[in-house]
N, C-alpha and C positions, 0 to 999 in steps of 0.2 A: 504494499500499499504506499508506504513511504518512498519507496523507488519510483512508482508511478507518479506521484505527486512531484518528485524531483526532475523526472524527464519531462513533464509537461511544462513545469517552469523554465526548464532549459530551452525547450522548443520555442516557447513564446519570446523568451529574451533574444534568442537566436534569430529569429524571424523578423524582430522588429528592427527598423533603421534607425540607425544612430544618428544620421544627419537630417533625420526627417524633422520638420519644424512642428512644434506643439500644435494640437488641435486649436482651431479658432474658437474663442469664446463667442457664444451666441448674443447677439444684440437685439434690441427692440426693432430695429431697422429690418432685420432679417425675417422677423416675425410679421411685419406689416403685410397687410393683403396685397395681392398682384392687382395692379391697375387693370380696369376691364378694357381698356383701349391703349394704344400708343400715345405718347406724349403729343399734344398738339391736336389730337382728335378729339373733338367735344362728345360728350356723353349726353346727348340731348333727347334720347327717346326715340329718334329717328336714324336710319341707316345712312351712313355716308361712306363714301369710297373707303376712307382708311379703315373705318370700323368692320366693313365686310371683309377687306383682305387680312385684318388683324385676327377676326373670328375663323375664317377658313384655315388661316395658318396655324391657329391654337388647335384646330381639329386634325392637323397633321397632313393636310393637303397640298401644301405648297404651291399656293395661287401665284400666278404671273399674269400681270396686265398685258393683253396682246394689243398694242396700239395700231397695229396695221390691220387688224380683223375689222370686218364691217358686220354690224348686227344684221341677222336675216329677217328679224321680224319688222316689217314696215309700218305696221298699223299702230305700234305703240309710241307715245308721245313723251315719254320719260326720258331723263338723262341717261344714254347708253354706255355700257362698260361692257367689254368681252375679256373675260378671265380664263386663261387656261389652267387647267388642273391635269396633272401628270401627262402623259404622253398623248392621249387621244382626247380628253374630255374638253368640254368647251362650256362656260356659263356665260349667258348673256343676260346681263343685269340691267334693269331699268329702275332708276330713283325718281321718285315724286316729292313734291314738297310736303304732302300729308298722306294719311290714309284714305282719305275720301277721294283725292285725285288718283291714287293707285287703283282703287275699287272701280271708279268711273272707266279707267282706261282699261281694265281688265275685262271689260265686257265685249271689247273688240276682239278678244281671242277666239279662234277656232278650237275649242275644247276637245273636239273629236280627233285632233290631230296631236293631243298633249294628254299625259297620264300624270297621277299625283305622285308623291314619293313612294307611297306604300303599294300601289298598282304595279302588277306585273306587266312589263313591256311585251308586245307582241312581236310578230316577225318584222312588223313595220319599223321598229325602233322608234317609237315615239320620244319626243324631247319630254322631260319631266318639268311640270310647272311647280314652282314654289313661290308662294305668297306670303309675304311677311312685312307687317306694318306698312311702311311706304315703298317697299321693293317688290319688283316682279323679277323672279329668275327662271331662265329658260335653260336646262341643263341638257347637254347632248353627251351622253354616256350610256354604254351597255352594261357598265359594271354595277350590279345591285348593291354591293357594299358602299361603292364611292357615291352613289345616287343618296344613299341613306345618310352617309355622313355629311354631305354638303346640305342636305335638308335639315339634318338635325342642327347643324351649325347657325342656319339662317333662321329656322323655325323657333329657336330658343328666344328670339326677339333681339332687338338693337340695344346697345347699352344705355341704361337709364340714367337720368342724372342722381347725384347723390342727394339723399334726403337729410334734412336737419332734424336732430333729436327733439 
C-alpha cells in the first residue's frame, strides 16, 4: 500500500513541468457573461447584419458574406444579403425595418416552392424558409443537419436590449 502511494506521488511529480507557469487565478472578468453580439453591433431586438453573422458563427456554421452573389428572390423588397455557409449552402437573407414590414413582404412568397426548417425536402430540393422577427431567410441546402442549425440560430430570435433591474 505504501509502495503504491509512493509510486503514484513519483509519477505525478515526474509528469509535471517544472517550467510551467502557475495556474492563473480566476477573476471576476473571466466569470462575466459573454456579450450577445460583437462590439459595435447593437442589441436592439431586431436583426442586423452583424448579429446574424455572429449568431451563425456561434452555431459553428462559419458564415461568409458573398458580395458577388445576387439574390434570386426578386419579389422581396427587404435589404438583401447573401451568405455562404460551408461549401454548397447559401442563405439569402432579407432584413426589414420591423416585423410588420417583414410579414407584409412575406405574403409575396410562393410558399409552394419552399419548405419549413422541420419539413422534409422533396426531390425538388426546395429552399428552406426561415422567418424570424424582422428577417426572412431562404436557405439553399440539402443537408438536413445544416438546415436545422441555421434555422435554430435564427429562430432563437435577435439579441434583445439589456433590461434594467
